[in-house]
N, C-alpha and C positions, 0 to 999 in steps of 0.2 A: 480638473478636466477631467470629463468621463470618460471611462473605461470602453473600448469596443467590444462589445460581445465575442467579435471573430477570433478574438484573444484568448478566451474561454473556451472550455470544452466541461461537458457534465459524463460522469461515470457512477457506474452503479459499484459498489465494493461488498465483496465479497470476501468471508474467510476458510483457508482450510489449515488447520494444524496452526493457527493464532498467526497464518502469515495472512498478508492481507492480495487481493489480487482485482482486478476492476475491470469490465469491460463498457463499452461505450454507452449511455443511456438511451440512445438512439436506437440501439441493437435490441434491446429489451423490449419486452413484450408486457410480462409482469414475474410476481416473484410470489409464489405461495409455498406452505407449509407441506412437509414430506407429504406422500400417498402412496398406496400401493402401486408396484412395478411390476407389471403384466412382459415376462423373460421372451424375450424374441432367439427362436433356433436361427443356429448359423449368421449370425451378428459379430460385427468386429468385439474382440476383447474388451475394448472402453465402453460397450454400449451395456449399462444394466437390462435395459430391457425399452418397455411401452408404454405413453400414459395417451390419455386422449384428452384435447383441450377444446375444448366446444366442438367436440365431434370432430376435429383432426386427430392422426395417428400422427406421434410426435415420440423419437426415438431418445431415450434419458442418457447421459454421456455420464461415466465416470469418471469423474475430474482427478481423484487421488491418483487413477490408474494411468492417466495421460502425462500427469505429472513427477510421476514415480514417487508417492509419498507413499505412506505407510496404508494400508489398507485396513477401516476397520469397521463394526456393524453398524448399519443403518441407527437411526436416531428419531424418536417422536418430531426433538427441536432441529432435526435436519430441514433446510429448504430446496427449493426447485427453481431454479430463473431459466425461463422460458424466452429464448432471445433467436433471433433470425440471422440467417448465414446470408449470401448471396444463393444456395439454392435453396434453402428447409427449414424450415423450425426447428430450433433441437430445445431439449432439456439439460440445464447443468445441476447435478447432484454436488450441494454443497452444503459445509454447515452449518452456516450462517449470512443474513446478508446484511450487512452495518447499516447502510445506508446511500444516499447519493451524496458525490461530492466537485464542487465546482472548482477547475484549477485552469490555472494562465495556463497557453501553451508552452509558455516558456520553461516551464514548472516541467515539463516531460521532456524527456531523452529516449530518440528511437534506440530500439532493442539492437541494430546493428553495431552502433554507438558503443556498446556496453557491454551486449551478450551477441557476439555475433552466431554462434551456434547453437541456439534457441530458437528453436521451429514456433512454440506456441505463444511468442511472447513479443508483442507489437514494441511497446516501451515502458518506460517506469517512470512513474510520478514522484518526484522529489517532495515530500511534506516536512512541512516543522517535526514530525514525529515518527519520521523512518520512509521509507519505499516501501511503492506499490508495485505492482506489476501488472501491465495492462495485457491482457489477454486477447490475439487472435483469434476470432473464432471463425475465419474463412483458412485458415490453416489446420485447424484443428483434426480434420483428418486427411488423412493420405490419399490420393484417388484406387490404391487398392480397395481402401477401408469403405470408399465413398461406393465404389460398386458391389463390395459384399455388404452393406448395409443396403443398398438399394433392392439386391437379391434376396436380401432376409424380408425387407418390408412389402414386396409385392408377394412373397410367400406366405404369408401372414394375413393377408388380404384374400388369397385364393380361396374358392369353397374346398 
């Protein structure tokens, strides 16, 4: 009996300090190797700066800082994930992208059922070799951080 494709979801999996996180594949535009990030004055603390993606200015987020992980120097092997939120395209600086996985929706537990106080995690994928935290891009910035970022981006584009 064929499996209904609606019962499956695809995720881009990335690592931070050997911990696995994921984004919905439908939100990801592309993955690139580390590039120079231009600092952005008056941006929220989790914003490393900005990069240009095909002529669009995109904020780059320090995911380590958001998840309260230890900071480390950027490496040439690091990668940047360009993804879309409801409001904007963002770039996430990560250690490495390990690939795309397809997962039965039944193997995903909603974060509120496991980690009710975790604002940036949408769910947990149960795989044979461990767990993967599904990242909620739309909850990544608070409203104050969104306003601060918008102001910093506007100021950077003023003459």
